[in-house]
Legacy VTK file of the C-alpha trace (Angstrom):
# vtk DataFile Version 3.0
C-alpha trace
ASCII
DATASET POLYDATA
POINTS 59 float
0.415 -0.195 0.143
3.091 2.875 1.009
5.085 1.400 -1.873
1.606 2.086 -4.243
0.606 6.108 -2.924
5.183 6.769 -3.427
4.649 5.724 -7.740
1.489 7.936 -6.962
3.077 11.049 -5.528
6.133 10.329 -7.767
4.212 10.601 -11.241
2.544 13.597 -9.899
5.267 15.403 -9.011
6.122 17.877 -11.673
9.020 19.435 -10.659
12.151 19.864 -12.893
9.585 18.669 -15.882
9.651 22.841 -17.197
14.087 22.826 -16.952
13.657 19.265 -18.414
12.161 21.200 -21.643
13.966 24.138 -21.489
16.776 21.846 -22.247
14.900 19.653 -25.390
13.818 23.273 -27.058
17.553 24.409 -26.755
19.324 21.534 -27.963
16.591 21.550 -30.998
17.584 25.161 -31.680
21.390 24.939 -31.579
20.842 22.038 -34.075
18.731 23.172 -36.131
21.727 26.178 -36.264
23.891 23.581 -37.570
22.003 22.150 -39.335
20.872 25.839 -42.386
23.839 26.936 -40.389
25.066 28.689 -44.430
21.892 29.242 -44.388
21.137 30.877 -42.603
24.325 33.497 -42.637
24.098 33.626 -46.163
20.895 35.692 -45.464
21.917 37.935 -42.801
25.139 38.929 -45.177
22.258 39.913 -48.099
20.370 41.616 -45.113
23.345 43.290 -43.435
23.944 43.920 -47.454
20.282 45.680 -47.786
20.482 48.340 -45.019
24.449 49.196 -45.927
22.793 49.772 -49.425
19.670 52.296 -47.802
21.312 53.465 -44.993
23.459 54.663 -48.248
20.442 55.745 -49.879
19.320 58.168 -46.442
23.038 60.175 -46.424
LINES 1 60
59 0 1 2 3 4 5 6 7 8 9 10 11 12 13 14 15 16 17 18 19 20 21 22 23 24 25 26 27 28 29 30 31 32 33 34 35 36 37 38 39 40 41 42 43 44 45 46 47 48 49 50 51 52 53 54 55 56 57 58
């Protein structure tokens, strides 16, 4: 009887679940960055080129 009660309490205890979720999200994001590194770099370079060209028009 006591063991069953402890198992139910352990199953209901959600302490630390938020930390695990955060770690999993970070792992997925890091994985996506690694997979799409070249595409992200190209996209950012194009964005900064456009910003620089438009800023020259203002001055």
